[in-house]
Each structure stands twice: as C-alpha cells, then as structure tokens.
C-alpha positions as CSV (number, residue, x, y, z in Angstrom):
1,M,92.0,76.0,32.6
2,K,91.7,73.3,35.2
3,V,93.3,75.6,37.8
4,K,90.9,78.5,37.0
5,E,88.0,76.1,37.3
6,W,89.2,74.7,40.6
7,L,89.8,78.2,42.0
8,K,86.3,79.3,40.9
9,K,84.8,76.3,42.5
10,N,86.7,76.5,45.8
11,Y,87.3,80.2,46.3
12,K,84.9,80.4,49.2
13,S,86.7,77.6,51.0
14,L,90.1,79.3,50.3
15,I,88.9,82.6,51.8
16,I,87.6,80.8,54.9
17,Y,90.8,78.9,55.3
18,S,92.9,82.0,54.7
19,I,91.0,83.9,57.4
20,I,91.4,81.0,59.9
21,Y,95.2,80.8,59.1
22,I,95.7,84.5,59.5
23,T,93.7,84.6,62.7
24,L,95.6,81.7,64.2
25,F,98.9,83.2,63.1
26,I,98.1,86.5,64.9
27,F,96.7,84.7,67.9
28,F,99.9,82.7,68.4
29,T,102.6,85.2,67.2
30,Y,101.5,88.8,67.3
31,P,103.5,90.6,70.1
32,L,101.4,92.5,72.7
33,P,102.8,95.5,74.7
34,Y,103.0,93.6,78.0
35,S,105.6,91.8,80.1
36,V,104.6,88.6,82.0
37,N,106.2,87.3,85.2
38,L,105.9,83.6,85.7
39,P,107.2,81.3,88.5
40,G,111.0,80.7,88.1
41,G,113.5,78.7,90.0
42,V,116.8,78.9,91.8
43,E,120.4,79.0,90.7
44,N,123.4,77.9,92.7
45,E,125.6,80.9,93.5
46,N,128.4,78.7,95.0
47,V,130.0,78.4,91.6
48,F,129.8,81.8,90.0
49,L,133.1,83.0,91.5
50,T,136.4,81.3,92.2
51,V,138.8,82.6,94.8
52,E,142.1,81.2,96.1
53,N,140.8,78.9,98.8
54,P,142.0,80.3,102.2
55,Y,140.5,77.2,104.0
56,P,141.3,74.2,101.9
57,H,140.0,71.7,104.5
58,K,136.6,73.4,104.9
59,K,133.6,71.4,103.4
60,V,130.6,73.2,102.2
61,K,127.5,71.0,102.7
62,G,124.7,73.3,101.8
63,S,124.2,76.0,99.1
64,F,123.3,79.6,98.5
65,N,121.0,80.1,95.6
66,S,119.6,83.2,93.9
67,S,115.9,83.1,92.8
68,Y,114.8,84.1,89.4
69,V,111.6,84.9,87.5
70,T,110.6,83.5,84.2
71,V,109.8,86.6,82.1
72,V,107.9,86.6,78.8
73,D,108.2,90.0,77.1
74,K,105.7,91.0,74.3
75,P,103.5,87.8,74.7
76,S,101.2,86.6,72.0
77,P,97.5,86.9,72.6
78,F,97.5,83.1,73.4
79,Q,100.3,83.6,76.0
80,Y,98.5,86.6,77.4
81,I,95.3,84.7,77.9
82,L,97.1,81.8,79.6
83,A,98.8,84.3,82.0
84,K,95.5,86.1,82.7
85,Y,94.1,82.9,84.1
86,N,97.2,81.8,86.0
87,R,97.1,82.8,89.7
88,K,100.9,82.7,89.9
89,A,101.5,85.1,86.9
90,E,101.7,88.9,86.9
91,I,101.2,91.1,83.9
92,F,102.7,94.5,83.4
93,K,101.9,97.1,80.7
94,M,105.1,98.2,78.8
95,S,105.7,101.8,78.1
96,K,105.8,102.8,74.4
97,V,109.6,103.4,74.7
98,T,110.3,100.1,76.4
99,Y,108.1,98.2,73.9
100,S,109.9,99.7,70.9
101,E,113.4,99.2,72.4
102,P,115.6,96.7,70.6
103,I,116.1,93.4,72.5
104,A,119.9,94.0,72.3
105,E,119.6,97.2,74.3
106,L,117.3,95.7,76.9
107,L,119.8,92.8,77.4
108,E,122.7,95.3,77.6
109,K,120.9,97.1,80.4
110,D,120.3,93.9,82.3
111,K,124.0,92.9,81.9
112,L,125.1,96.3,83.3
113,Y,122.8,95.7,86.3
114,K,124.3,92.3,86.7
115,A,127.9,93.7,86.6
116,S,127.0,96.3,89.3
117,S,125.5,93.7,91.6
118,I,128.7,91.5,91.3
119,Y,131.0,94.5,92.1
120,N,128.8,95.5,95.1
121,A,128.6,91.9,96.3
122,L,132.4,91.5,96.1
123,I,133.1,94.7,98.0
124,A,130.4,94.1,100.7
125,S,131.4,90.4,101.3
126,Y,135.1,91.1,101.5
127,K,134.4,94.0,104.0
128,A,132.2,91.7,106.1
129,A,134.8,89.0,106.2
130,G,137.6,91.4,107.0
131,K,139.5,90.5,103.9
132,E,141.4,92.7,101.5
133,L,139.9,93.6,98.1
134,K,141.9,96.0,96.0
135,Y,140.1,98.0,93.3
136,E,140.0,101.4,91.6
137,E,137.0,103.6,90.9
138,N,136.9,105.1,87.4
139,G,133.7,107.0,86.6
140,L,130.0,106.5,86.6
141,V,128.3,103.9,84.4
142,I,125.0,104.8,82.8
143,I,122.5,102.0,82.7
144,D,119.5,104.0,81.5
145,R,118.1,107.5,81.0
146,I,114.7,109.2,81.6
147,E,112.6,109.6,78.5
148,N,112.2,112.9,76.8
149,T,115.2,114.6,78.4
150,P,118.6,115.9,77.2
151,A,120.3,112.8,78.7
152,Y,118.1,110.5,76.8
153,E,119.0,112.1,73.5
154,L,122.7,112.5,74.0
155,I,123.9,109.8,76.5
156,K,124.0,106.1,75.5
157,V,123.5,103.0,77.6
158,G,126.9,101.8,78.8
159,D,128.5,105.3,78.7
160,I,130.9,105.9,81.6
161,I,131.1,109.6,82.8
162,I,134.7,110.4,83.7
163,K,134.6,114.2,83.7
164,V,132.0,117.0,84.4
165,N,133.2,120.3,82.9
166,D,136.8,118.9,82.6
167,N,136.8,118.0,86.3
168,P,137.6,114.3,86.7
169,V,135.0,112.2,88.7
170,K,135.8,108.8,90.0
171,N,132.6,107.4,91.5
172,Y,128.9,107.7,92.1
173,D,129.1,110.4,94.9
174,E,131.6,112.6,93.1
175,T,129.6,112.6,89.8
176,W,126.2,113.4,91.5
177,N,127.8,116.1,93.6
178,A,129.2,117.7,90.5
179,L,126.0,117.5,88.6
180,S,123.9,118.9,91.5
181,K,126.0,122.2,91.4
182,I,125.1,122.9,87.8
183,K,122.3,125.5,87.4
184,C,119.2,125.0,85.2
185,E,119.8,125.8,81.5
186,E,123.5,126.3,82.2
187,P,125.5,124.7,79.3
188,F,128.2,122.2,80.4
189,T,130.2,119.3,79.1
190,L,130.4,115.6,80.0
191,T,133.3,113.5,79.0
192,V,132.3,109.9,78.7
193,L,134.0,106.6,77.7
194,R,132.1,105.1,74.9
195,N,133.5,101.9,73.4
196,N,136.8,102.7,75.1
197,K,137.0,106.1,73.4
198,E,136.6,109.5,75.1
199,V,133.6,111.4,73.8
200,V,132.8,115.0,74.8
201,I,129.1,115.8,75.1
202,N,127.7,119.4,75.2
203,I,124.5,119.3,77.3
204,K,122.4,121.3,79.7
205,K,119.5,120.6,82.2
206,T,116.0,121.4,81.1
207,F,113.1,122.7,83.1
208,I,110.1,120.4,83.4
209,E,107.1,122.6,83.9
210,S,104.7,119.8,84.9
211,E,107.0,118.8,87.7
212,N,108.3,122.3,88.5
213,R,111.9,121.2,88.5
214,C,115.0,121.2,86.4
215,I,116.5,117.8,85.3
216,L,119.3,116.3,83.2
217,G,117.5,113.0,82.7
218,L,119.8,110.7,84.6
219,Y,118.3,108.7,87.5
220,K,120.5,107.6,90.4
221,G,119.1,104.2,90.3
222,Y,120.2,103.8,86.7
223,T,123.9,104.3,87.5
224,Y,126.7,102.7,89.4
225,T,130.4,103.4,90.1
226,N,132.7,101.9,87.5
227,I,135.0,99.4,89.4
228,V,138.3,98.1,88.1
229,L,139.3,95.1,90.2
230,D,142.9,94.3,91.1
231,F,142.5,90.5,90.9
232,E,146.2,89.6,91.6
233,N,146.6,91.8,94.7
234,S,143.3,91.0,96.5
235,N,143.5,88.6,99.4
236,P,142.2,86.0,98.9
237,R,143.0,86.4,95.2
238,I,140.1,86.4,92.8
239,I,140.7,83.7,90.1
240,N,137.6,83.8,88.0
241,I,134.1,85.5,87.8
242,D,131.2,84.2,85.8
243,W,129.6,87.4,84.3
244,S,126.7,85.6,82.7
245,G,123.2,86.3,83.7
246,Y,121.0,89.4,83.9
247,G,119.7,91.9,86.5
248,P,120.7,93.1,89.9
249,S,118.5,91.0,92.2
250,A,121.0,88.2,92.8
251,G,123.5,90.6,94.4
252,F,122.5,89.8,98.0
253,M,122.8,86.0,97.6
254,Q,126.0,86.4,95.7
255,A,127.4,88.4,98.6
256,L,126.4,85.6,101.0
257,S,128.0,83.0,98.8
258,I,131.3,85.0,98.5
259,Y,131.3,85.6,102.3
260,N,131.0,81.8,102.8
261,M,134.1,81.3,100.6
262,L,136.0,83.7,102.8
263,S,134.8,82.4,106.1
264,P,136.5,79.5,108.1
265,I,133.0,78.3,109.0
266,D,130.5,76.9,106.5
267,I,127.5,79.2,107.2
268,T,125.1,77.1,105.0
269,F,125.1,74.5,107.8
270,G,123.9,71.9,105.2
271,L,120.9,73.9,104.3
272,K,119.5,74.9,100.9
273,I,119.3,78.6,101.2
274,A,117.8,80.9,98.6
275,G,116.7,84.5,98.4
276,T,116.7,87.8,96.5
277,G,117.6,91.4,96.9
278,T,120.0,94.0,95.6
279,I,123.2,94.8,97.6
280,D,125.3,97.9,97.9
281,I,129.0,98.1,98.9
282,N,128.0,98.6,102.5
283,G,125.9,95.4,102.6
284,N,122.5,97.0,102.6
285,V,119.8,94.8,101.0
286,G,117.3,96.5,98.6
287,P,114.0,95.7,97.0
288,I,113.5,93.9,93.7
289,G,110.7,92.8,91.4
290,G,108.8,89.5,91.0
291,I,109.0,88.4,94.6
292,K,106.0,86.1,94.5
293,Q,107.2,84.3,91.3
294,K,110.6,83.9,93.0
295,V,109.1,82.4,96.1
296,Y,106.9,80.0,94.0
297,G,110.1,78.8,92.3
298,A,112.0,78.4,95.6
299,C,109.2,76.3,97.0
300,K,109.2,74.0,94.0
301,A,113.0,73.7,94.4
302,K,112.5,72.6,98.1
303,V,114.5,75.4,99.6
304,D,114.9,75.4,103.4
305,I,115.3,79.2,104.0
306,F,114.4,82.1,101.9
307,F,115.8,85.5,102.6
308,T,113.8,88.6,101.4
309,P,114.2,92.4,101.8
310,P,111.7,93.7,104.4
311,F,109.7,95.5,101.8
312,H,108.6,92.2,100.3
313,Y,108.2,90.1,103.4
314,Q,104.4,90.0,103.5
315,E,104.1,89.2,99.8
316,A,106.7,86.4,100.2
317,V,104.8,84.8,103.1
318,E,101.5,84.9,101.1
319,A,103.2,83.2,98.1
320,R,104.8,80.6,100.4
321,D,101.4,79.9,102.0
322,L,99.7,79.5,98.5
323,M,102.3,76.8,97.7
324,K,101.6,75.1,101.1
325,S,105.3,75.0,101.8
326,K,107.2,74.8,105.1
327,M,110.0,77.0,103.8
328,K,111.1,79.6,106.3
329,I,110.8,83.2,105.1
330,I,113.4,85.5,106.8
331,S,113.4,89.3,106.4
332,V,116.8,90.9,106.5
333,E,118.0,94.5,105.9
334,T,121.7,93.8,105.7
335,L,124.3,91.2,104.8
336,E,125.5,91.2,108.4
337,K,122.0,90.4,109.7
338,A,121.7,87.4,107.4
339,I,125.0,86.1,108.5
340,N,124.1,86.6,112.1
341,H,120.8,84.8,111.7
342,L,122.4,81.7,110.2
343,M,125.2,81.7,112.9
344,E,122.7,82.2,115.8
345,N,120.1,79.7,114.7
346,Y,122.0,77.0,113.0
347,G,125.7,77.3,114.1
C-alpha cells in the first residue's frame, strides 16, 4: 500500500526524472553517422622494424616519426557539438554502408592498408639504398569493394585473387590487365585465397547506366600485390616487423626510417623529423587524409621538420601557422627527394 501511495504521490517527479535520464543517455551515448578527425600526435618509426645491423658503429641521434590523427567514429551528440566548435576538428558524414559496417571489418581494412604500406616501404627503401630484398608476388589482395556491384556481393575483404579464368596472376598489374580484357556481361571465374583455402567465384561485370560504363566493383586503390618476404635471404636480413597499427599513411616515413637503417650515414642529423604520405614500391609519395590534424599533433610534439605530399602542402602550412610553430614544412614527391633534401641541407 505504501509503495502505491508513494508512486501516486511522486509519479510526476518520476516522469520528469525519467525524461531527463533518457535525454542525457541519448545525448552522451547515441551514435551519429559521422566521423570526426581530431589533432593527433607522432609515433617513432625507428623501432617498428629490426634488421641485421650493417653499420654497428653508426649512432642515430634523431628520429623519423609518422603522424597520426585521433579519429572518433559515430560520435555522440555531445561529442559532435564539441567537435563542431573546435577549430582543429573536421567532421565527415558517413555513408549508410560505412555506418552499418561492423567495427571488426573496418579494422581489418585498416590492417590491410597498413600491411601494404609496410611492404611498399620495405621494397622502396631497399631499392633506394641499393640493398637486396628478396620476395615473391602471389596475387592481388582485396581491401574493399564498390557498393552495389557484383564484387561487393561475392568478394570479401582480405580475399587474394590468384587466378582469372584459370590463368594465374601474381601481382597488381597482371590482375588488372587480365580483368580489363573481359567484356561486359561476360561470365568468368576468379580463384581467390580466403582463409588460406582456394575458393572459385563465378562472376561477371555489370553495366552502370548512370555512369555509362561496365564495372566489376573493384577499385585499384582498394587493392595491392600480395608480397611474401624472404626474411633469411635478404641483405641486410630482416629480423622482425611490428605489424601493429592501422592505415597506409605512415608508409613514407617508414620508408625513410628503413633507409636510415640501411645507410652508413645517419640522415636524421639529430633532428626530430615527422611527416605523412603513402608510398609505392618505386618510392612515389601519395596523398592522405587528415593533414591539418597531423600537423597540429606534430607541432605539439615539437617536431623540427615535417614532410608532406605536394597535394597537401598549402593546408599543412596553414595548420602550422595556426599553431604559431617554427616547424619547417617540406613538400616532397618521392623518397629520393626527401633523402636528398636532408643530405643537402643538414649533411
């Protein structure tokens, strides 16, 4: 009886408190379909790889560092409002597919991007240093597919294409050349390695009327050559690789760090050097995302030199100036140009 009387007496207060609680719960926890980039920091790349030291008496006085962005996916309304009024934050609308993707798959994609950047950095830096890196190419790794296409339905993240119509393909170029020769609506097969087992996929390209073209649903930027490294027979021998981390944008700085391990001269020259950019096996530096947030983080970390792809140079300068930093921003197109800049200006 007492409980009923108490409820009757206080039901208005209970309703009010319930509304307040639900409102606060939504405000602080409900996920919105956005991704927020916030200022990050730098990570020392001198330690992600261990090679048999060809120059045991060389001392490295400075460091090469990759820059990263702090990312908040699916922020709460509270986080969204804070980001909206933060001059150093950027907000992006997520597509319906990305928003609904499981976190595990998003992380898997980022790990695949990371693996591709490490392979490319190794090959590019060993080439630049004139050292021997032995490896085999074994198919094309799929990182992602285009929405609403045959590939999106049938091919999975992490699949490795090893045959097109029973014809073996070893790398990026061979696979794309084979796919380009297949006509629109022509059935064909792809043999992929999925969880170390061969799977045969029956598939065909489809005509996209709005774009007036025929596509399979694979985008070149979402793929890379599957590399199998010969650790023992490379010179210098690769002892260990730290595969942790996500995304491809550390590739360029990883390549500089590896080159420094292979060089008789310490090309850091005692400086704290950071930067960002993808890398290909020929040492070409490519664009990335979140350049301003990476520069903000580098300024906070008191970096001396920041390397950026040319595409992002102006944004990088603007971000540096906003931080009122004296950090030097250097635009480079290739690994070789970055090495030459350090040798010519600090050597």
